[in-house]
C-alpha positions in Angstrom: 91.7 97.7 169.9 95.4 97.6 170.5 97.7 94.6 170.2 101.1 94.4 171.9 103.8 91.8 171.2 106.9 91.3 173.3 110.2 89.9 172.2 113.8 89.7 173.5 113.6 87.5 176.5 116.1 84.7 177.1 118.7 83.2 179.4 121.5 85.4 180.7 124.1 85.1 183.5 123.9 87.3 186.5 125.5 90.7 185.7 124.5 90.5 182.1 122.1 92.5 180.0 119.0 92.0 177.9 116.7 94.3 175.9 113.0 93.6 175.6 110.9 95.1 172.9 107.2 95.7 172.8 105.6 96.5 169.4 102.1 98.1 169.6 99.6 98.1 166.7 96.0 99.0 166.1 94.4 102.1 167.7 97.6 103.3 169.3 96.4 106.9 169.6 94.1 105.7 172.4 97.1 104.6 174.5 97.7 106.5 177.7 100.8 104.8 178.8 102.9 101.7 178.1 104.4 99.6 180.9 106.5 96.6 181.6 105.3 94.1 184.3 106.8 90.9 185.5 105.6 87.8 187.3 107.8 85.4 189.0 106.6 81.9 190.0 104.4 82.0 193.0 104.3 85.8 193.1 101.9 88.5 192.0 102.5 90.4 188.8 104.3 93.7 189.5 105.0 96.9 187.7 108.6 97.2 186.6 108.5 100.5 184.6 106.0 102.8 183.0 106.3 105.4 180.3 103.2 107.6 179.8 102.3 109.5 176.6 102.8 112.6 178.7 104.4 112.8 182.1 107.1 111.2 184.1 108.7 107.8 183.6 108.5 105.6 186.7 110.4 102.5 187.9 110.0 100.0 190.6 112.5 100.6 193.4 114.1 97.1 192.8 115.1 98.0 189.2 116.0 101.7 189.5 119.5 102.4 188.2 119.6 99.1 186.3 116.6 99.1 184.0 115.7 101.8 181.4 112.4 102.1 179.6 112.3 104.0 176.4 110.0 104.6 173.4 110.5 104.8 169.6 107.4 106.8 168.6 108.0 106.2 164.8 108.2 102.5 165.3 105.4 102.3 168.0 107.8 100.3 170.1 108.7 100.5 173.7 112.0 99.0 175.0 113.2 97.8 178.4 117.0 97.8 178.7 117.9 95.6 181.6 121.5 95.8 182.9 123.2 94.2 185.9 120.6 91.5 185.9 120.2 89.5 189.1 118.7 86.0 189.6 115.7 87.7 191.4 114.9 89.4 188.1 113.9 86.0 186.7 110.2 86.2 185.6 107.8 86.3 182.7 107.9 89.9 181.5 104.7 91.4 180.1 104.1 94.5 178.1 100.9 96.4 178.7 99.1 99.3 177.1 96.9 101.4 179.3 94.1 102.8 177.3 92.2 106.1 177.7 89.1 104.1 178.6 90.9 102.5 181.5 91.3 99.1 179.8 94.7 97.4 179.7 95.9 95.4 176.7 98.4 92.7 177.6 101.0 91.0 175.6 101.6 87.2 175.8 104.8 87.6 177.9 108.4 86.7 177.4 110.5 84.7 179.8 113.6 86.2 181.3 115.9 83.8 183.2 119.0 85.0 185.1 121.4 82.3 186.2 123.6 82.7 189.2 
């Protein structure tokens, strides 16, 4: 079993920055990839960025050039640096761990609100 806990959300003005953190614990050696998702009110949850244990990082087109996902292996933590934030980035952001057995472990989510 793996647990993931997000932190770092909040309220920021358009054009500002936030950094989200996701700490993983438990059987982390069974994690294939870590990802950040978001869900805005009335919309489906969407993938924002993904960082696999091996392979290429990927981003949603809407955040390319503004968001950066990174990983601190020693701390078992994944970060999402969000720059040039827009009101349309407002959502609950979730961290997810994709496991080798195809399960996904979700965090509780953290609210990001971007004011115009």
